[in-house]
Residue, then its C-alpha position, 0 to 999 in steps of 0.5 A: m500500500a505504501s509502495a503504491a502511494l509512493n509510486k503514485k507520488v513519484w509519478a505525479g511529481s514526474l508529470k508535473g515536471a514534464i508539463l513545462p517542457l511539453a508546453t514549450l514543444m506545443l508552442v513550437g508545434l503551433m508555428v510549424v504544424p497546421i491546426p484547425s480553426v477550433l483549436l485556434d479558438v481554444g488557443f486565443i481564449t487560453n491566451i486571454m485567460i493567461s494574460l488576465a491571470v498574470l495581470m491579477v497576480a501582478l496587481n495583488a503582489a505586495k512587492p515585486l519579488d512576490f511575483s519573481s517568476f514574472p520575467t519567465v512567465l512573460l517570455f512564455a506568454t509572448l511565445l504563445r501569442l506569437a505562435l498563435n499569430v503564425a498559426s492564424t496567419r496560415v489559416v487566414l491566407v489559406d482559407g480566408h477566401t471562403g468567408g469570415a468564419a474560416a479562421g475561427h469564431v474568435i477572429e471573426a467576432f473581433g473583426q465583425f463585432l469590435i470594428g463593425g466589419d469596417y476594415a478602415v475603422g479596424i486599422f485605426v483602432f489597431s494603430i491606437l492600441m499599438v501606440i498605447n502599448l508600444v510608445v506609452i506603456t512598454k517604453g515607460a516600463g522598459r525605462v523603469s526596469e533599466v533604472s531599477a536594475r541599475f540602482t539595485l545593483d549599485a545598492m547591493p554592497g550597501k545592503q550587504m553591509a547593512i545586513d552585516a551591521d544588523l547581524n553584529a548588533g544582534l538584531l538578526t540571527p545568522d539564519e535571518a541574515k542568510l535569508r536577507r542576503q538571499e533576498v537581496a541577491t534575488e532582488a538584483d536578479f529579478y530587476g536584471s531579468m525584468d530589464g531584459a523581459s521588457k524587450f520581449v514586450k517591445g519586440d512582440a508589439v513590433a512583431g504584431v505590426l509586421i504580422l498585420v502588414i503581411n496578412i493584409l498584403g498576402g491576403l490581397v495578393l492571394g485573393v486577387v491572383s489565386h482565388g479570382l476575387s476583385m480588389s474590393e472583395a479581397a480587401s473586405t475579406y482578408i483585411v477584416l480577418a487580418i485586423g481581427d487576428a491582430l486585435v485578438a493578439q493585441v488585447p492580451a499583449l496590452l494586458l501583459s504590458i500593464a502587468a509588467a508596468s505595474i510590477v516594475t513601478r511597485v514600491s514594497s508595501p505590506l498591502d497589495l496594489s489596490g490596498q496601497i492605493t486605497s489607503q493613500f487615497g483614503s483621506a478626507r483632505a484629498w476628497t473635500p477640495v475635489a468636491g468643492i472644485l467640481g461644484l464650482l465647475g458645475i454651476m458655471p454656464g455651459m457645463p453639463h450641470f447634471i453630470m457635474m453635480c452628480a460627480t460633486g455629490i459622489a466626491g462629497f459623500i466619499a469625503w464625509k465617509l472618510r472623515k467619519p471613521k476618524v472619530d471612532e479611531t481617535a476614541l479607540d486610541i483614547v480608550a486604549a491609552d487609558a487602559a494601557p497603564t492598568t494592563a501593562p504592569t501585568n505583561i512582563g517579558w523575559d526580555e525586560v529582565s535579561d539580556g542574552a548578548a554576551l558582548g555589548l557596546e553602549l554608545g553615547y548619543g554623540l557616537v551614534g553616527l559611527v553605526d549609522e547606515r546612512k554614513g556607511a556604519p564604519l564601526m560596524a564593518r570594523i566589528t565584523g572584521i574583529r570578530r572574524q579575526l579573533s575567531r580565527e585566533l582563539g579557535f571558536v566563534v566569538p559571539m555577536v556584539r550587541v551595539r546600542d545607544n545609552l542616554s545615561l552615558a556622556p555624549n562621546a562616551y562608550r562602554i564595553t560589557v562582557a556578560g553584563v560586566v563593564v570591562g572597558e569605557d572611555e571617550a571618542w570624538p566622532d568629528e576628530l582624529l586620534a594622534l598617537d605618540s609613536g615615541d619619536l616625535e619631531g614636533k607637537v600638535d595642538g589638540r585635546d590631550c588624552r591616553d589611548p584607551s587600548f595601550g595607554l599611550e600618550a595621544v591627542w584628539i585633533a581636527p581632521e585638517k591637522r592630519g597631515e601636520a600630525i603625520v609629519a610630526g611623527y604621530t600615528v593618526v587613526d579615526p574614532a571608529t578604529v579607536v573604539a574597535t581596537h579597544l573592543n578587540q583588546m577587551i574581547a581577547g582578554a575576556a575570551a574565557d568568559l565567552f566560552g561555554m558548554d555550547e561552544a565546547q559542543h560546537l568544537l566537538d561537533a566539528l572535530k567529530e567530522v574529521a576524527p570521530q573516534l577521538v571524540a568518542g574516546l573523549t566524551p561522555a567518558p572519561l570527560s563530561l562536556a562540562q569538564i571539557a568546557a572548564c579545561a578549555r576556559a582555563l586554557l583561554a584564561e592563560g592565553v592558550p588558543l583553541k584553534d588546534f583543538r584536535r591536539i588539545a583533545e588528544a592531550m585531554v584523552d591522555s591526561a584524563g587517565q591521570s587525574n580528572d580534577i580541572p587544575s591537574l587536568v589543565e597542567n597535564v594538558r599544558s605539558r602535552i601542548g607545550a609546542l602550541i604555547v611556545q609558538a604563540v610567543v616566538p616563531v619556530k626558528m627563534p629561541l625563546p627568551v625566558v625569565t627563570l627563578d633561582a633554585g632556592l626561590e623555586s624550593l621556597l615556592a614549592q614548599a608553600v604550595r605543598a603546605s596549602p594544596g589547592a589554595a588559590h594564593p598559597f604564598e605569604p603576602a610579603l613573599a608575594n610582593r617581593i616576587v612581583t617586584a623582582v620579576s617586574e624589575a627583571s623583565l622591564p628591559l624586555v617589556n620596554s624593547a617589546t620582546r615577547f618572553a616567557i617566565v619559566t618555573s617548576p610544574v608545582a609552582r606554575r599555576p599559583l605563580a601565573r595567577l600572582l603575576k597575571p595582573h602585572l604582566p598580562e601578556t607574558p605566559v608563565m610556563s613550566f619546564l615540562e612545557i618547553p619542547d625538547g630541542k627548543a632553543v632558549e635564551v635566559a634573559a634573567v634569573v630572579g632570586g638568590g645570588p649569582t647563579n650558574v645556569n645549566n646552559a646545556a639543559l636549556g639549549a642556549r647560552p644565557m643572554e643576561m643574568a639578573q637578580 
């Protein structure tokens, strides 16, 4: 039973798919195969029916894309009409001498009833219809199509940037943004196709004129030469048939031209064309003057008073009816406004008490222009680039940044939040530029002194016309959008651990499962749960270890899970396995690793403190901790001043508490254990902290010490 139903469904689908190819072959057949007059009548009536249906669909479309198949439909409707013209021409020229019914009843009716059998009247009527169709409607619609296609293509980049801005601001989901992009591309394709389809209508009108001329000349020649008719008899027979044939084809052509013009001149609206026109004409202010002017004309001498006064009464009645509902609507608005305060407090939504955006950027009203689409939204484009770059560096997709205005902020202030916590704020001046002190200035530029919010450099806000002067003086000049974006980039990179959760961990596992399914199966749900994997990844991110090589990190988790499943021990074991990843984030592979190490006595003291307070976040005594921070800061100062990347190396036991102790003072410097340095990696000891002069075992480190300090 199910198999039969399935076969029936497949057969119906195949039949539906074959309708269009078969219809196309039939159109070609109409042009080359003689058909009886009965089928010709059916074809003409079908042509009129299709044209009316196309016109109704075009008028009821809310926006042009609601009838996106119109260019193709127009092509096939034009082909049908031309095929019928060819078939009717054959019948008229072959059997026209036998009488008016030779080409079918439809052509006979159009030739006798519409023009009264007078071919002179028919020629003039046809000429007028051709002028209306070809010169007025078709030419205007073609011009509108051409301009619309050009403007739509020019506006595509701006629309794409606007979609990216809404996506970054959290106004759209990725799926909604994808649909919007697809709609923009479809719109461009539609107007491009309409520009070409308008040429079909124009060509069809020209073909109608040529076919009429051929039918008239051919009928006269055949009637006189082949059938022995007089010139007047041949004219009264063949010209009437030719005019009837032309009018039968011209009426559907006029309907399609109107449909094409209504489609390309539409403005997107939630209403169809009739509803849109009714809503815009539904104003008493428009109809009251109309009634007054018609009334004045109606009382003037010589005017048709009865008709004018009837029109005045109709216009006045429409104005009265349109004004009457306004009172009711106002009353309803007042009632709704009075009822709102009593009902609103009971309708509290979750969106009023929670904000699902992990990242937020709040702007004072003076900075709103940085995200204004009409001004290019320079900040939104930079935020998109920041998210893309950080996602590559960190190894997971950085969440969207929700950008909003905040009237409680100063006009030029902005605030950066991570999970609702303010992590950074400063001021930017949208109409000025920030000149950064590069450290090698050859002059001074006047402006508003400040510090760069990202790196703390001395800086000056200057007027745009001083840009050249500042560059010559040695300043690095950046625009306000870059200032805010750079600060945001720094805050996001520093808060990477707060942005990573179980959902992100699941996405990493899903991506890894596609290339290493057995590895994922051996990692979770046993021996590690998703929560443990997410916690381990957060701990790595907190210490500046990216997750972009997650396969190697997952392998390290699998190997380390057998030793210990508590998070601190798991992280230390994973770090010892991925030491090469940590080192390559500090220095390139061919360069030695500059390190600051601790004296053996100090190492022993730190290890004893850790063993005395196992599991403590800060096992060191406050006095000892302050001395360590001061000594390490002084020893590493030359490296920091020269912008040299280096690492602090200590024993595995003391690494974790020492890293927590030094992070607020040296946030960009990793603290590593000896086990994390790969075998064969060249190391340069820049300083040794603690105790007296110490002899360093250079062979173990792989390089001579560059400098000794205590």
